N, C-alpha and C positions, 0 to 999 in steps of 0.2 A: 149200815145206812145204805150199800150201793147189794147188799148181801153173802158177802165175799165171807165173812162169819157164819150165817147157816152153813153156806153152804160146804162150808169146813166140817166145817162140826153136825154136819150129815155124812160125808165124808167121812170123817170120822167112825163116825157110829154104824154105819152100814161093812167099815172091815169087822168094828169089833162082836155085832153080832154074828156076821160070814164065821168070824174065829171062833164064835161059839157063848161071849161073853154078850154082858148085861145092853140095854144100853147108856149109858153118860145123858144124862141134864143137868147146868150148870146153876144149883140153881142161885136164883136174882141176892141171894146177902155174901153170896161167895166169888159175885162175879169180876169185883177187886182183883181179888187175888192173885182167880183163872187169866187175867190179865197181865200181873205180874208176870208168874210163868210164864204163859205163851211169852210175852215181851223176851223176857231171856229165851225162848226154847227157838223165837225167832231170831235175834240179833246175835245174839250168843253162838246159839248151835250148841247151847248146855240144855237138856232137854229132859237128865234126867228128873227136874221140878218138875215138869210140866204130867211128863209124867205118874207122878206118887202122887199130883194132883187127880191125877183121871185118875186113878185107880184108888184113892182116897174114894170117890163119892158109888164106886162100883157096885 
């Protein structure tokens, strides 16, 4: 609603592209899984599932 998610995804993608990786778009069909792994990374500081999810979209 406030644009923070879009800003964070843009920042993530700009870093990926700078590192020579492809831009990542989270498909609508995978939004629930994205939110689950993002929540775990954000709240529990467990980033492995988030990283695996993003890599699976590359």
